[in-house]
Backbone and ligand atoms as CSV (ligand in chain L), in Angstrom:
chain,resi,resn,atom,element,x,y,z
A,1,MET,N,N,85.834,104.087,92.998
A,1,MET,CA,C,85.996,104.184,94.514
A,1,MET,C,C,87.094,105.159,94.618
A,2,LEU,N,N,86.992,105.777,95.724
A,2,LEU,CA,C,88.007,107.018,96.052
A,2,LEU,C,C,89.294,106.323,96.583
A,3,GLY,N,N,90.267,107.099,96.253
A,3,GLY,CA,C,91.598,106.669,96.797
A,3,GLY,C,C,91.686,106.351,98.209
A,4,THR,N,N,91.137,107.169,98.967
A,4,THR,CA,C,91.090,106.771,100.584
A,4,THR,C,C,90.470,105.522,100.789
A,5,THR,N,N,89.427,105.027,99.965
A,5,THR,CA,C,88.770,103.569,100.247
A,5,THR,C,C,89.852,102.627,99.932
A,6,HIS,N,N,90.447,102.840,98.615
A,6,HIS,CA,C,91.331,101.786,98.171
A,6,HIS,C,C,92.610,101.849,99.080
A,7,GLY,N,N,93.163,102.930,99.601
A,7,GLY,CA,C,94.319,102.987,100.338
A,7,GLY,C,C,93.987,102.263,101.748
A,8,SER,N,N,92.917,102.553,102.354
A,8,SER,CA,C,92.697,102.007,103.649
A,8,SER,C,C,92.340,100.550,103.532
A,9,ALA,N,N,91.677,100.096,102.342
A,9,ALA,CA,C,91.468,98.578,102.217
A,9,ALA,C,C,92.734,97.864,102.247
A,10,GLY,N,N,93.747,98.523,101.356
A,10,GLY,CA,C,95.141,97.954,101.079
A,10,GLY,C,C,95.706,97.953,102.470
A,11,LEU,N,N,95.500,99.038,103.347
A,11,LEU,CA,C,96.272,99.231,104.567
A,11,LEU,C,C,95.694,97.938,105.599
A,12,PHE,N,N,94.492,97.840,105.488
A,12,PHE,CA,C,93.920,96.848,106.415
A,12,PHE,C,C,94.267,95.359,106.146
A,13,LEU,N,N,94.221,95.124,104.633
A,13,LEU,CA,C,94.644,93.684,104.382
A,13,LEU,C,C,96.131,93.537,104.338
A,14,GLY,N,N,96.908,94.407,104.170
A,14,GLY,CA,C,98.245,94.367,104.329
A,14,GLY,C,C,98.672,93.995,105.678
A,15,ALA,N,N,97.854,94.906,106.616
A,15,ALA,CA,C,98.294,94.663,108.156
A,15,ALA,C,C,97.700,93.186,108.521
A,16,LEU,N,N,96.545,92.880,108.036
A,16,LEU,CA,C,96.253,91.526,108.100
A,16,LEU,C,C,97.148,90.365,107.813
A,17,SER,N,N,97.742,90.483,106.517
A,17,SER,CA,C,98.778,89.637,105.877
A,17,SER,C,C,99.852,89.658,106.861
A,18,GLY,N,N,100.330,90.783,107.281
A,18,GLY,CA,C,101.620,90.773,108.243
A,18,GLY,C,C,101.138,90.077,109.438
A,19,THR,N,N,99.939,90.068,109.992
A,19,THR,CA,C,99.599,89.373,111.264
A,19,THR,C,C,99.453,87.922,110.933
A,20,VAL,N,N,99.067,87.537,109.809
A,20,VAL,CA,C,99.141,86.192,109.492
A,20,VAL,C,C,100.495,85.509,109.226
A,21,CYS,N,N,101.230,86.203,108.570
A,21,CYS,CA,C,102.593,85.657,108.187
A,21,CYS,C,C,103.650,85.844,109.494
A,22,GLY,N,N,103.327,86.385,110.442
A,22,GLY,CA,C,104.059,86.641,111.698
A,22,GLY,C,C,104.978,87.641,111.399
A,23,GLY,N,N,106.209,87.800,112.120
A,23,GLY,CA,C,107.053,88.832,112.021
A,23,GLY,C,C,106.736,90.010,112.889
A,24,GLY,N,N,105.876,89.854,113.860
A,24,GLY,CA,C,105.624,90.837,114.744
A,24,GLY,C,C,105.225,92.294,114.226
A,25,VAL,N,N,105.604,93.254,115.005
A,25,VAL,CA,C,105.171,94.684,114.590
A,25,VAL,C,C,105.551,95.077,113.227
A,26,SER,N,N,106.941,94.647,112.972
A,26,SER,CA,C,107.650,95.100,111.536
A,26,SER,C,C,106.880,94.423,110.390
A,27,GLY,N,N,106.418,93.112,110.588
A,27,GLY,CA,C,105.649,92.254,109.656
A,27,GLY,C,C,104.375,93.070,109.187
A,28,VAL,N,N,103.731,93.610,110.390
A,28,VAL,CA,C,102.493,94.193,110.141
A,28,VAL,C,C,102.637,95.525,109.398
A,29,ILE,N,N,103.732,96.279,109.802
A,29,ILE,CA,C,103.933,97.779,109.200
A,29,ILE,C,C,104.362,97.444,107.645
A,30,TRP,N,N,105.254,96.616,107.387
A,30,TRP,CA,C,105.661,96.336,106.047
A,30,TRP,C,C,104.425,95.842,105.169
A,31,GLY,N,N,103.762,94.896,105.846
A,31,GLY,CA,C,102.584,94.494,105.035
A,31,GLY,C,C,101.533,95.513,104.830
A,32,ALA,N,N,101.364,96.335,105.791
A,32,ALA,CA,C,100.443,97.383,105.565
A,32,ALA,C,C,100.925,98.350,104.599
A,33,ALA,N,N,102.027,98.582,104.571
A,33,ALA,CA,C,102.662,99.591,103.690
A,33,ALA,C,C,102.523,99.165,102.167
A,34,ALA,N,N,102.981,97.840,102.010
A,34,ALA,CA,C,102.878,97.401,100.573
A,34,ALA,C,C,101.455,97.167,100.271
A,35,GLY,N,N,100.587,96.880,101.146
A,35,GLY,CA,C,99.000,96.640,100.757
A,35,GLY,C,C,98.431,97.933,100.421
A,36,CYS,N,N,98.943,99.108,101.195
A,36,CYS,CA,C,98.352,100.501,100.832
A,36,CYS,C,C,98.854,100.904,99.437
A,37,VAL,N,N,100.149,100.641,99.152
A,37,VAL,CA,C,100.687,101.092,97.779
A,37,VAL,C,C,99.861,100.369,96.584
A,38,ALA,N,N,99.875,99.211,96.904
A,38,ALA,CA,C,99.411,98.149,96.002
A,38,ALA,C,C,97.791,98.470,95.787
A,39,GLY,N,N,97.210,98.881,96.907
A,39,GLY,CA,C,95.651,99.269,96.808
A,39,GLY,C,C,95.623,100.463,95.976
A,40,LEU,N,N,96.456,101.494,95.915
A,40,LEU,CA,C,96.439,102.721,95.244
A,40,LEU,C,C,96.825,102.605,93.844
A,41,LEU,N,N,97.794,101.661,93.526
A,41,LEU,CA,C,98.658,101.615,92.424
A,41,LEU,C,C,97.729,101.484,90.979
A,42,PRO,N,N,96.827,100.688,91.098
A,42,PRO,CA,C,96.031,100.557,89.613
A,42,PRO,C,C,95.344,101.918,89.333
A,43,ASP,N,N,95.056,102.786,90.183
A,43,ASP,CA,C,94.516,104.099,89.701
A,43,ASP,C,C,95.620,105.020,89.033
A,44,ILE,N,N,96.721,104.345,88.742
A,44,ILE,CA,C,97.906,105.196,88.089
A,44,ILE,C,C,97.307,105.500,86.413
A,45,ASP,N,N,96.208,104.752,86.073
A,45,ASP,CA,C,95.697,105.204,84.865
A,45,ASP,C,C,94.685,106.375,84.836
A,46,HIS,N,N,94.724,107.114,86.001
A,46,HIS,CA,C,93.794,108.247,86.138
A,46,HIS,C,C,94.769,109.350,86.487
A,47,PRO,N,N,94.977,110.477,85.812
A,47,PRO,CA,C,95.899,111.519,86.080
A,47,PRO,C,C,95.641,112.235,87.432
A,48,GLY,N,N,94.379,112.131,87.799
A,48,GLY,CA,C,94.002,112.990,89.067
A,48,GLY,C,C,94.189,112.094,90.264
A,49,SER,N,N,94.495,110.878,90.271
A,49,SER,CA,C,94.626,110.013,91.361
A,49,SER,C,C,95.905,110.322,91.872
A,50,MET,N,N,96.168,109.694,93.116
A,50,MET,CA,C,97.478,109.943,93.830
A,50,MET,C,C,98.653,109.289,93.013
A,51,ALA,N,N,98.458,108.038,92.599
A,51,ALA,CA,C,99.493,107.403,91.798
A,51,ALA,C,C,99.761,108.097,90.457
A,52,GLY,N,N,98.638,108.624,89.949
A,52,GLY,CA,C,98.660,109.267,88.648
A,52,GLY,C,C,99.400,110.564,88.781
A,53,ARG,N,N,99.226,111.294,89.785
A,53,ARG,CA,C,99.950,112.662,90.006
A,53,ARG,C,C,101.503,112.312,90.400
A,54,LEU,N,N,101.806,111.278,90.840
A,54,LEU,CA,C,103.247,110.933,91.158
A,54,LEU,C,C,103.833,110.547,89.856
A,55,PHE,N,N,103.178,109.773,89.013
A,55,PHE,CA,C,103.827,109.307,87.814
A,55,PHE,C,C,102.955,109.745,86.547
A,56,ARG,N,N,103.008,111.185,86.371
A,56,ARG,CA,C,102.090,111.680,85.495
A,56,ARG,C,C,102.280,111.427,84.012
A,57,PRO,N,N,103.509,111.292,83.494
A,57,PRO,CA,C,103.589,110.791,82.042
A,57,PRO,C,C,103.096,109.511,81.774
A,58,VAL,N,N,103.265,108.513,82.839
A,58,VAL,CA,C,102.765,107.187,82.704
A,58,VAL,C,C,101.221,107.213,82.691
A,59,SER,N,N,100.717,108.047,83.560
A,59,SER,CA,C,99.331,108.105,83.800
A,59,SER,C,C,98.657,108.644,82.601
A,60,LEU,N,N,99.182,109.821,81.904
A,60,LEU,CA,C,98.467,110.290,80.770
A,60,LEU,C,C,98.668,109.457,79.641
A,61,TYR,N,N,99.596,108.591,79.436
A,61,TYR,CA,C,99.864,107.630,78.521
A,61,TYR,C,C,98.756,106.464,78.634
A,62,LEU,N,N,98.458,105.971,79.825
A,62,LEU,CA,C,97.617,104.956,79.971
A,62,LEU,C,C,96.152,105.452,79.874
A,63,GLU,N,N,95.893,106.538,80.315
A,63,GLU,CA,C,94.484,107.139,80.075
A,63,GLU,C,C,94.330,107.253,78.652
A,64,GLU,N,N,95.197,107.905,77.851
A,64,GLU,CA,C,94.978,108.251,76.439
A,64,GLU,C,C,94.714,106.865,75.547
A,65,ARG,N,N,95.771,105.982,76.032
A,65,ARG,CA,C,95.691,104.679,75.225
A,65,ARG,C,C,94.441,103.752,75.600
A,66,TRP,N,N,94.063,103.601,76.849
A,66,TRP,CA,C,93.011,102.820,77.200
A,66,TRP,C,C,91.742,103.429,77.814
A,67,GLY,N,N,92.022,104.475,78.618
A,67,GLY,CA,C,91.019,105.104,79.540
A,67,GLY,C,C,91.027,104.425,80.855
A,68,HIS,N,N,90.575,105.264,81.842
A,68,HIS,CA,C,90.576,104.956,83.281
A,68,HIS,C,C,89.822,103.697,83.378
A,69,ARG,N,N,90.234,102.792,84.101
A,69,ARG,CA,C,89.671,101.476,84.458
A,69,ARG,C,C,89.704,100.428,83.356
A,70,ASP,N,N,89.945,100.773,82.112
A,70,ASP,CA,C,90.084,99.751,81.024
A,70,ASP,C,C,91.516,99.555,80.681
A,71,SER,N,N,92.469,100.142,81.360
A,71,SER,CA,C,93.716,100.014,81.147
A,71,SER,C,C,94.280,98.739,81.851
A,72,PRO,N,N,95.426,98.158,81.402
A,72,PRO,CA,C,95.903,96.804,81.927
A,72,PRO,C,C,95.993,97.049,83.402
A,73,THR,N,N,96.018,98.129,84.306
A,73,THR,CA,C,96.333,98.366,85.495
A,73,THR,C,C,95.058,97.716,86.388
A,74,HIS,N,N,94.054,97.698,85.727
A,74,HIS,CA,C,92.831,97.316,86.557
A,74,HIS,C,C,92.695,95.867,86.061
A,75,THR,N,N,93.703,95.015,86.316
A,75,THR,CA,C,93.352,93.414,85.971
A,75,THR,C,C,94.115,92.898,86.953
A,76,THR,N,N,93.887,91.493,87.156
A,76,THR,CA,C,94.292,90.562,88.073
A,76,THR,C,C,95.832,90.363,87.758
A,77,LEU,N,N,96.030,90.445,86.549
A,77,LEU,CA,C,97.621,90.045,86.032
A,77,LEU,C,C,98.362,91.303,86.557
A,78,PHE,N,N,98.020,92.444,86.457
A,78,PHE,CA,C,98.765,93.537,87.003
A,78,PHE,C,C,99.024,93.580,88.391
A,79,VAL,N,N,97.957,93.056,89.299
A,79,VAL,CA,C,98.034,92.899,90.674
A,79,VAL,C,C,99.378,91.921,91.062
A,80,LEU,N,N,99.288,90.798,90.180
A,80,LEU,CA,C,100.503,89.813,90.579
A,80,LEU,C,C,101.559,90.377,89.997
A,81,PHE,N,N,101.628,91.028,88.950
A,81,PHE,CA,C,102.965,91.617,88.107
A,81,PHE,C,C,103.555,92.658,89.210
A,82,ALA,N,N,102.726,93.563,89.708
A,82,ALA,CA,C,103.238,94.458,90.678
A,82,ALA,C,C,103.742,93.886,92.071
A,83,ALA,N,N,103.369,92.816,92.414
A,83,ALA,CA,C,103.714,92.105,93.684
A,83,ALA,C,C,104.966,91.238,93.303
A,84,LEU,N,N,105.361,91.024,92.150
A,84,LEU,CA,C,106.495,90.132,91.797
A,84,LEU,C,C,107.822,90.550,92.390
A,85,PRO,N,N,108.266,91.822,92.427
A,85,PRO,CA,C,109.457,92.121,93.137
A,85,PRO,C,C,109.448,91.666,94.656
A,86,LEU,N,N,108.308,91.693,95.250
A,86,LEU,CA,C,108.238,91.349,96.754
A,86,LEU,C,C,108.423,89.834,96.815
A,87,ALA,N,N,107.919,89.215,95.871
A,87,ALA,CA,C,107.952,87.606,95.798
A,87,ALA,C,C,109.430,87.162,95.761
A,88,VAL,N,N,110.070,87.951,94.831
A,88,VAL,CA,C,111.624,87.765,94.636
A,88,VAL,C,C,112.281,88.019,96.106
A,89,LEU,N,N,112.033,89.196,96.726
A,89,LEU,CA,C,112.626,89.394,97.976
A,89,LEU,C,C,112.295,88.211,99.024
A,90,TRP,N,N,111.175,87.767,99.027
A,90,TRP,CA,C,110.606,86.677,99.999
A,90,TRP,C,C,111.340,85.324,99.534
A,91,LEU,N,N,111.102,84.949,98.340
A,91,LEU,CA,C,111.749,83.644,97.982
A,91,LEU,C,C,113.051,83.476,97.743
A,92,LEU,N,N,113.725,84.518,97.281
A,92,LEU,CA,C,115.097,84.397,96.768
A,92,LEU,C,C,116.133,85.150,98.007
A,93,PHE,N,N,115.662,85.927,98.568
A,93,PHE,CA,C,116.588,86.595,99.587
A,93,PHE,C,C,116.190,86.535,101.056
A,94,GLY,N,N,115.071,85.647,101.259
A,94,GLY,CA,C,114.679,85.187,102.672
A,94,GLY,C,C,113.940,86.410,103.422
A,95,CYS,N,N,113.469,87.485,102.839
A,95,CYS,CA,C,112.721,88.529,103.524
A,95,CYS,C,C,111.434,87.991,103.849
A,96,SER,N,N,110.703,88.819,104.578
A,96,SER,CA,C,109.322,88.351,105.121
A,96,SER,C,C,108.345,88.225,103.954
A,97,ALA,N,N,107.467,87.396,104.184
A,97,ALA,CA,C,106.358,87.120,102.989
A,97,ALA,C,C,105.158,88.209,103.209
A,98,ALA,N,N,105.252,88.946,104.329
A,98,ALA,CA,C,104.203,89.887,104.454
A,98,ALA,C,C,104.047,90.774,103.528
A,99,PRO,N,N,105.046,91.511,103.138
A,99,PRO,CA,C,104.825,92.673,102.017
A,99,PRO,C,C,104.355,92.033,100.800
A,100,PHE,N,N,104.638,90.718,100.356
A,100,PHE,CA,C,104.220,90.080,99.223
A,100,PHE,C,C,102.730,89.906,99.171
A,101,TRP,N,N,102.288,89.199,100.374
A,101,TRP,CA,C,100.890,88.894,100.549
A,101,TRP,C,C,100.062,90.242,100.663
A,102,GLY,N,N,100.739,91.111,101.500
A,102,GLY,CA,C,100.006,92.482,101.633
A,102,GLY,C,C,99.730,93.213,100.333
A,103,ALA,N,N,100.639,92.963,99.329
A,103,ALA,CA,C,100.608,93.707,98.015
A,103,ALA,C,C,99.502,92.783,97.207
A,104,VAL,N,N,99.468,91.505,97.359
A,104,VAL,CA,C,98.616,90.806,96.638
A,104,VAL,C,C,97.127,91.062,97.077
A,105,THR,N,N,96.867,91.062,98.291
A,105,THR,CA,C,95.726,91.229,98.922
A,105,THR,C,C,95.181,92.731,98.757
A,106,GLY,N,N,96.075,93.627,98.959
A,106,GLY,CA,C,95.674,95.037,98.698
A,106,GLY,C,C,95.451,95.407,97.130
A,107,GLY,N,N,96.221,94.822,96.344
A,107,GLY,CA,C,95.815,95.022,94.937
A,107,GLY,C,C,94.633,94.219,94.584
A,108,ALA,N,N,94.329,93.099,94.899
A,108,ALA,CA,C,93.075,92.431,94.674
A,108,ALA,C,C,91.968,93.159,95.277
A,109,SER,N,N,92.050,93.837,96.488
A,109,SER,CA,C,90.950,94.617,96.892
A,109,SER,C,C,90.593,95.827,95.973
A,110,HIS,N,N,91.481,96.406,95.437
A,110,HIS,CA,C,91.307,97.417,94.360
A,110,HIS,C,C,90.425,96.924,93.411
A,111,ILE,N,N,90.497,95.750,92.885
A,111,ILE,CA,C,89.862,95.173,91.714
A,111,ILE,C,C,88.591,94.841,92.124
A,112,ALA,N,N,88.339,94.339,93.542
A,112,ALA,CA,C,87.023,93.914,94.050
A,112,ALA,C,C,86.174,95.033,94.334
A,113,LEU,N,N,86.948,96.078,94.746
A,113,LEU,CA,C,86.088,97.414,95.264
A,113,LEU,C,C,85.530,98.110,93.880
A,114,ASP,N,N,86.506,98.156,92.854
A,114,ASP,CA,C,85.964,98.809,91.662
A,114,ASP,C,C,84.909,97.955,90.816
A,115,ALA,N,N,84.896,96.767,91.080
A,115,ALA,CA,C,84.002,95.845,90.242
A,115,ALA,C,C,82.588,96.185,90.428
A,116,PRO,N,N,81.969,96.514,91.653
A,116,PRO,CA,C,80.567,96.812,91.838
A,116,PRO,C,C,80.302,98.252,91.519
A,117,THR,N,N,81.037,98.943,91.076
A,117,THR,CA,C,80.785,100.474,90.574
A,117,THR,C,C,80.079,100.501,89.308
A,118,LYS,N,N,79.583,101.647,88.868
A,118,LYS,CA,C,78.818,101.750,87.585
A,118,LYS,C,C,79.668,101.497,86.506
A,119,SER,N,N,80.903,102.107,86.550
A,119,SER,CA,C,81.876,101.966,85.344
A,119,SER,C,C,82.367,100.483,85.296
A,120,GLY,N,N,82.686,99.835,86.388
A,120,GLY,CA,C,83.019,98.419,86.337
A,120,GLY,C,C,84.322,98.064,85.833
A,121,LEU,N,N,84.766,96.837,85.596
A,121,LEU,CA,C,86.027,96.649,84.929
A,121,LEU,C,C,86.060,95.302,84.448
A,122,ARG,N,N,87.016,94.817,83.666
A,122,ARG,CA,C,87.210,93.617,82.971
A,122,ARG,C,C,88.613,92.986,83.674
A,123,PRO,N,N,88.510,92.262,84.778
A,123,PRO,CA,C,89.618,91.833,85.536
A,123,PRO,C,C,90.478,90.644,84.951
A,124,TRP,N,N,89.809,89.946,84.129
A,124,TRP,CA,C,90.640,88.692,83.700
A,124,TRP,C,C,91.358,88.989,82.313
A,125,ARG,N,N,91.239,89.995,81.868
A,125,ARG,CA,C,92.026,90.445,80.542
A,125,ARG,C,C,93.385,89.844,80.752
A,126,TYR,N,N,93.915,89.500,79.458
A,126,TYR,CA,C,95.352,89.275,79.239
A,126,TYR,C,C,95.794,87.750,79.946
A,127,ILE,N,N,94.908,87.102,80.599
A,127,ILE,CA,C,95.244,85.736,81.206
A,127,ILE,C,C,94.746,84.702,80.026
A,128,TRP,N,N,95.614,84.507,79.185
A,128,TRP,CA,C,95.529,83.687,77.937
A,128,TRP,C,C,94.777,82.350,78.068
A,129,PHE,N,N,94.976,81.798,79.221
A,129,PHE,CA,C,94.446,80.396,79.426
A,129,PHE,C,C,92.933,80.328,79.872
A,130,ILE,N,N,92.401,81.560,80.250
A,130,ILE,CA,C,90.917,81.721,80.589
A,130,ILE,C,C,90.240,81.912,79.308
A,131,PRO,N,N,89.004,81.200,79.247
A,131,PRO,CA,C,88.104,81.247,78.003
A,131,PRO,C,C,87.717,82.736,77.677
A,132,GLN,N,N,87.852,83.224,76.435
A,132,GLN,CA,C,87.529,84.510,75.997
A,132,GLN,C,C,86.328,85.139,76.596
A,133,LYS,N,N,85.346,84.595,76.597
A,133,LYS,CA,C,84.039,85.234,77.111
A,133,LYS,C,C,84.263,85.539,78.736
A,134,TRP,N,N,85.065,84.928,79.431
A,134,TRP,CA,C,85.481,85.450,80.900
A,134,TRP,C,C,86.317,86.500,80.739
A,135,ARG,N,N,87.330,86.405,79.935
A,135,ARG,CA,C,88.434,87.471,79.812
A,135,ARG,C,C,87.741,88.667,79.547
A,136,GLU,N,N,86.906,88.717,78.604
A,136,GLU,CA,C,86.231,90.139,78.196
A,136,GLU,C,C,84.974,90.438,79.030
A,137,ARG,N,N,84.591,89.611,80.019
A,137,ARG,CA,C,83.371,89.998,80.870
A,137,ARG,C,C,83.604,91.292,81.712
A,138,LEU,N,N,82.493,92.176,81.496
A,138,LEU,CA,C,82.667,93.514,82.299
A,138,LEU,C,C,81.930,93.092,83.534
A,139,TYR,N,N,82.490,93.291,84.758
A,139,TYR,CA,C,81.955,93.365,85.985
A,139,TYR,C,C,81.500,94.581,86.244
A,140,ARG,N,N,80.193,94.873,86.544
A,140,ARG,CA,C,79.810,96.293,86.934
A,140,ARG,C,C,78.531,96.106,87.949
A,141,GLY,N,N,78.208,97.225,88.714
A,141,GLY,CA,C,77.233,97.129,89.625
A,141,GLY,C,C,76.493,98.731,89.683
A,142,LYS,N,N,75.998,98.991,90.738
A,142,LYS,CA,C,75.180,100.312,90.720
A,142,LYS,C,C,75.981,101.230,91.760
A,143,LEU,N,N,77.124,100.833,92.268
A,143,LEU,CA,C,77.668,101.753,93.232
A,143,LEU,C,C,78.075,102.933,92.676
A,144,GLU,N,N,78.156,104.178,93.260
A,144,GLU,CA,C,78.656,105.493,92.665
A,144,GLU,C,C,79.840,105.839,93.680
A,145,THR,N,N,80.987,106.486,93.034
A,145,THR,CA,C,82.095,106.753,93.670
A,145,THR,C,C,81.775,107.952,94.737
A,146,GLY,N,N,82.267,107.713,96.050
A,146,GLY,CA,C,81.934,108.810,96.854
A,146,GLY,C,C,80.695,108.722,97.636
A,147,SER,N,N,80.103,107.464,97.470
A,147,SER,CA,C,78.774,107.315,98.286
A,147,SER,C,C,79.147,107.226,99.779
A,148,SER,N,N,77.950,107.253,100.413
A,148,SER,CA,C,78.116,107.033,101.996
A,148,SER,C,C,78.421,105.673,102.220
A,149,LEU,N,N,78.264,104.675,101.536
A,149,LEU,CA,C,78.567,103.388,101.779
A,149,LEU,C,C,80.250,103.287,101.764
A,150,GLU,N,N,80.875,103.973,100.898
A,150,GLU,CA,C,82.216,104.184,100.777
A,150,GLU,C,C,83.012,104.715,101.857
A,151,TRP,N,N,82.381,105.668,102.554
A,151,TRP,CA,C,82.881,106.275,103.703
A,151,TRP,C,C,82.901,105.261,104.842
A,152,LEU,N,N,81.742,104.482,104.928
A,152,LEU,CA,C,81.629,103.651,105.911
A,152,LEU,C,C,82.644,102.512,105.730
A,153,LEU,N,N,82.911,101.940,104.552
A,153,LEU,CA,C,83.867,100.968,104.298
A,153,LEU,C,C,85.215,101.627,104.824
A,154,THR,N,N,85.419,102.613,104.307
A,154,THR,CA,C,86.863,103.347,104.793
A,154,THR,C,C,87.018,103.403,106.297
A,155,ALA,N,N,85.978,103.701,107.087
A,155,ALA,CA,C,86.016,103.791,108.644
A,155,ALA,C,C,86.248,102.484,109.088
A,156,GLY,N,N,85.554,101.325,108.520
A,156,GLY,CA,C,85.696,100.039,108.935
A,156,GLY,C,C,87.168,99.488,108.686
A,157,PHE,N,N,87.778,99.835,107.580
A,157,PHE,CA,C,89.107,99.530,107.138
A,157,PHE,C,C,90.222,100.191,108.157
A,158,LEU,N,N,89.935,101.431,108.482
A,158,LEU,CA,C,90.859,102.088,109.284
A,158,LEU,C,C,90.683,101.599,110.671
A,159,ALA,N,N,89.528,101.300,111.126
A,159,ALA,CA,C,89.342,100.725,112.440
A,159,ALA,C,C,89.949,99.335,112.521
A,160,GLY,N,N,89.781,98.538,111.536
A,160,GLY,CA,C,90.348,97.058,111.717
A,160,GLY,C,C,92.023,97.167,111.624
A,161,THR,N,N,92.477,98.253,110.812
A,161,THR,CA,C,93.941,98.411,110.860
A,161,THR,C,C,94.308,98.622,112.211
A,162,ALA,N,N,93.720,99.584,112.821
A,162,ALA,CA,C,94.158,100.072,114.150
A,162,ALA,C,C,94.066,99.061,115.258
A,163,LEU,N,N,93.055,98.131,115.085
A,163,LEU,CA,C,93.024,97.021,115.964
A,163,LEU,C,C,94.065,96.056,115.731
A,164,LEU,N,N,94.607,95.849,114.467
A,164,LEU,CA,C,95.649,94.945,114.264
A,164,LEU,C,C,97.051,95.498,114.784
A,165,VAL,N,N,97.174,96.844,114.615
A,165,VAL,CA,C,98.293,97.478,115.157
A,165,VAL,C,C,98.650,97.470,116.486
A,166,MET,N,N,97.505,97.543,117.246
A,166,MET,CA,C,97.485,97.743,118.622
A,166,MET,C,C,98.082,96.421,119.325
L,1,ZN,ZN,ZN,90.594,101.826,90.136
């Protein structure tokens, strides 16, 4: 999927998390920001992506070592790991829960949106207590990156975000 789709999905789910968690406009904004960043972050394993361009040495290493979408960043464990600092701010320092839940849902949306594409991904790797056949299972579908469905999804996510912000 394209960065715009991942970013807009994270933005929408983050804004939704902010709405559910309360905290008013700032909860929605911080939730949306965290969701958007978490939605884009897994593609750090692709040097041409937004995250990959920002952290180029990390991106080049990940792509060379594992390849795009087969690196640890395209797993559910990475989604939780990336949201961990926000959990610390929430649980230990009394900050709003909105950014944490925004990051979890935004990151999870990246995994969910990449799964039905032709390349697919293996989201349960590294979770040791899951049976190996599930850990190694490749989820894939027939969606192509940049399809018209993707643009429709992006428009829907952006419209949903606008409704939540208003
Ligand atoms: Zn991806």
